[in-house]
C-alpha positions as CSV (number, residue, x, y, z in Angstrom):
1,M,0.0,0.0,0.0
2,A,1.1,3.6,-0.6
3,E,2.0,5.9,2.2
4,L,-0.5,8.4,3.6
5,W,0.5,11.0,6.1
6,W,-2.9,11.7,7.6
7,D,-6.1,10.1,8.7
8,I,-8.2,13.3,8.7
9,V,-7.5,16.6,7.0
10,L,-9.3,19.9,7.7
11,I,-9.2,22.4,4.9
12,G,-10.4,25.9,5.8
13,G,-10.6,29.2,4.0
14,A,-12.9,31.8,2.7
15,S,-15.6,31.1,0.1
16,G,-14.6,31.0,-3.5
17,I,-10.9,30.3,-3.3
18,G,-10.7,26.6,-4.3
19,K,-11.2,24.6,-1.1
20,S,-13.7,22.2,-2.7
21,R,-11.4,21.3,-5.6
22,A,-8.4,20.9,-3.3
23,A,-10.4,18.6,-1.0
24,A,-11.6,16.6,-4.0
25,R,-8.1,16.0,-5.2
26,L,-6.8,14.9,-1.8
27,A,-9.8,12.6,-1.3
28,R,-9.5,11.1,-4.7
29,E,-5.8,10.3,-4.3
30,A,-6.2,8.9,-0.8
31,G,-9.5,7.0,-1.2
32,A,-10.8,9.3,1.5
33,F,-14.4,10.4,2.4
34,V,-15.2,14.1,1.9
35,V,-17.2,15.9,4.6
36,E,-18.7,19.2,3.3
37,F,-18.9,21.2,6.5
38,D,-21.5,23.5,4.8
39,D,-23.9,20.5,5.0
40,V,-23.3,20.3,8.7
41,V,-24.0,24.1,9.0
42,S,-27.3,23.7,7.2
43,A,-28.3,20.8,9.3
44,V,-27.7,22.5,12.7
45,Q,-29.4,25.7,11.5
46,E,-32.4,23.6,10.4
47,I,-32.9,22.1,13.8
48,T,-32.4,25.3,15.8
49,T,-34.0,28.7,15.9
50,A,-32.6,32.2,16.3
51,A,-34.1,32.2,19.8
52,Q,-32.5,28.9,20.7
53,H,-29.0,29.5,19.2
54,P,-28.7,33.1,17.9
55,G,-25.0,32.6,17.0
56,L,-26.1,30.2,14.2
57,H,-28.7,32.5,12.6
58,H,-27.1,35.8,11.9
59,F,-27.8,35.5,8.2
60,D,-31.3,34.2,8.3
61,D,-32.6,37.5,6.9
62,L,-30.5,37.7,3.7
63,A,-32.3,40.8,2.5
64,G,-31.3,42.5,5.8
65,A,-27.7,41.3,5.5
66,E,-27.3,43.2,2.2
67,G,-27.6,46.4,4.2
68,L,-24.7,45.6,6.5
69,S,-21.4,47.2,6.2
70,V,-18.5,45.0,5.1
71,E,-17.0,45.3,8.6
72,R,-20.2,44.3,10.3
73,E,-20.8,41.3,7.9
74,L,-17.3,40.2,8.6
75,E,-17.9,40.4,12.4
76,L,-21.1,38.2,12.0
77,Q,-19.3,35.7,9.8
78,I,-16.6,35.3,12.4
79,A,-19.2,35.0,15.1
80,T,-21.0,32.3,13.2
81,A,-17.8,30.4,12.6
82,R,-17.0,30.5,16.3
83,A,-20.5,29.4,17.2
84,L,-20.0,26.3,15.0
85,E,-16.7,25.2,16.6
86,P,-18.3,22.5,18.7
87,A,-19.8,21.0,15.6
88,V,-16.4,20.8,14.0
89,L,-15.1,18.8,17.0
90,G,-18.2,16.6,16.8
91,V,-17.5,15.8,13.1
92,V,-13.8,15.0,13.8
93,R,-14.5,12.9,16.8
94,N,-17.1,10.9,14.8
95,R,-14.6,10.4,11.9
96,L,-12.0,9.2,14.4
97,T,-14.2,6.2,15.1
98,V,-14.1,5.2,11.4
99,D,-11.0,3.5,9.8
100,V,-11.4,5.5,6.5
101,P,-9.4,8.7,5.9
102,A,-11.5,11.8,5.6
103,V,-11.2,15.3,4.2
104,V,-13.3,18.0,6.0
105,E,-13.6,21.3,4.2
106,G,-15.6,24.4,4.7
107,D,-15.8,28.2,5.1
108,Y,-16.7,28.0,8.8
109,L,-13.7,25.9,10.0
110,T,-11.8,28.1,12.4
111,P,-8.1,27.7,13.3
112,A,-9.1,27.4,17.0
113,A,-11.4,24.5,16.3
114,A,-8.9,22.9,13.9
115,A,-6.2,23.1,16.6
116,R,-8.4,21.3,19.0
117,A,-9.2,18.7,16.4
118,V,-5.5,18.1,15.9
119,E,-5.2,17.5,19.7
120,A,-8.2,15.2,19.7
121,G,-6.6,13.1,17.0
122,R,-3.3,13.0,18.9
123,A,-5.1,11.8,22.0
124,A,-6.8,9.1,20.0
125,G,-3.6,8.0,18.3
126,R,-4.7,9.3,14.9
127,R,-3.2,11.8,12.5
128,V,-5.3,14.9,12.1
129,R,-3.9,17.7,10.0
130,A,-5.3,21.1,9.3
131,V,-4.4,23.7,6.6
132,F,-5.9,27.0,5.6
133,L,-6.0,28.3,2.1
134,H,-5.5,32.0,1.7
135,E,-6.5,34.5,-1.0
136,P,-6.1,38.1,0.1
137,A,-7.2,39.8,-3.2
138,A,-10.9,40.6,-3.4
139,A,-10.5,41.1,-7.2
140,R,-9.4,37.5,-7.6
141,I,-12.3,36.2,-5.5
142,T,-14.7,38.3,-7.5
143,A,-13.3,36.7,-10.7
144,N,-13.7,33.2,-9.2
145,Y,-17.3,33.9,-8.3
146,A,-18.0,35.2,-11.8
147,A,-16.6,31.9,-13.2
148,R,-18.4,29.7,-10.7
149,E,-21.7,31.6,-10.5
150,P,-22.1,33.7,-13.7
151,E,-25.9,33.9,-13.1
152,C,-25.3,36.0,-10.0
153,G,-23.5,38.8,-11.7
154,V,-20.5,40.6,-10.2
155,Q,-20.2,39.8,-6.5
156,A,-17.6,42.4,-5.6
157,R,-19.0,43.2,-2.1
158,R,-19.2,39.5,-1.2
159,A,-15.6,39.1,-2.4
160,Q,-14.5,42.0,-0.2
161,V,-15.9,40.3,2.9
162,G,-14.3,37.0,1.7
163,A,-10.8,38.6,1.3
164,R,-11.0,40.1,4.8
165,Y,-12.2,36.8,6.3
166,S,-9.4,35.1,4.5
167,R,-6.9,37.4,6.2
168,W,-8.5,36.8,9.6
169,L,-8.3,33.1,9.1
170,A,-4.6,33.3,8.1
171,E,-3.8,35.4,11.1
172,Q,-5.6,33.0,13.5
173,A,-3.9,30.0,11.8
174,H,-0.5,31.5,12.4
175,R,-1.4,32.0,16.1
176,H,-2.3,28.3,16.4
177,A,0.8,27.2,14.5
178,L,-1.2,25.8,11.6
179,P,0.0,26.0,8.0
180,V,-1.4,28.7,5.7
181,V,-1.1,28.0,1.9
182,A,-1.5,30.8,-0.7
183,C,-4.0,29.9,-3.4
184,R,-1.8,31.3,-6.1
185,P,0.0,30.4,-8.3
186,W,-2.8,27.9,-9.1
187,D,-0.5,25.4,-11.0
188,T,1.6,24.7,-7.9
189,L,-1.1,24.7,-5.2
190,A,-1.5,20.9,-5.2
191,A,2.2,20.4,-4.5
192,R,2.4,23.1,-1.9
193,L,-0.7,21.8,-0.1
194,D,0.8,18.3,-0.1
195,E,4.0,19.7,1.4
196,A,2.1,21.6,4.1
197,L,0.4,18.4,5.2
198,R,3.6,16.5,5.7
199,P,4.2,15.5,9.4
200,P,7.1,16.3,11.7
201,R,10.2,14.2,11.1
202,G,10.1,10.8,12.7
203,E,6.3,10.2,12.4
204,A,5.4,7.1,10.5
205,P,3.0,7.2,7.7
206,A,-0.4,5.6,7.7
207,E,-1.6,3.3,4.9
208,V,-3.8,4.1,2.1
209,P,-6.9,1.9,2.0
210,A,-6.8,-1.1,-0.3
211,G,-7.9,-0.1,-3.8
212,A,-7.2,3.6,-3.4
213,P,-4.9,5.2,-6.0
214,A,-1.4,6.1,-4.7
215,P,-1.1,9.7,-3.5
216,A,1.0,11.8,-5.9
217,V,2.3,15.3,-6.0
218,R,0.7,17.0,-8.9
219,Q,1.8,20.4,-10.2
220,S,-0.8,20.8,-12.9
221,G,-4.5,21.4,-12.8
222,R,-5.9,24.9,-12.1
223,V,-7.7,25.3,-8.7
224,S,-9.9,28.3,-8.6
């Protein structure tokens, strides 16, 4: 079997910067299960109300959210992410009971929750890694949205919030000693992401499940 340096990987970052494609690549090469944390967010919002858990319902009124300043929307996005930290730990602890590698990706993964997940994995004798993708340029995120969601028109304001959120995540990741990987240049992202997920020296690799393709460092393929 091929070597695999992790059991669970958390990939965080702002919306529209390439997390889903990066997660899909890792999962495909490792035979891993992908957890879209956005699905978890939708589930916990569905079974709670704003009265029960206000931290999860800041954006229930989307029309009202459009009138917020960029600074205020960023504050609420961070507050929502922090309110979801227990759910991140719940997902990771559940995946630790399953002997299949997993990639968890989403906008609302905070570095604080990721650091706790790494510790939970260590306590369980499993390899949990976390990495945050970073795109500081609002113009680049705007272009990504235009390519991904052309029917929505130019989403410059949303991209401004995303760029500021990306910077906040990068700052927090550095505080928690978690790797931050720049999204550009696109053609080397895969190789740089693989390098960021490598463990400290002396740690033995895990095994890729039978039938999974061997992990490979790829330097081609645009991620946007």
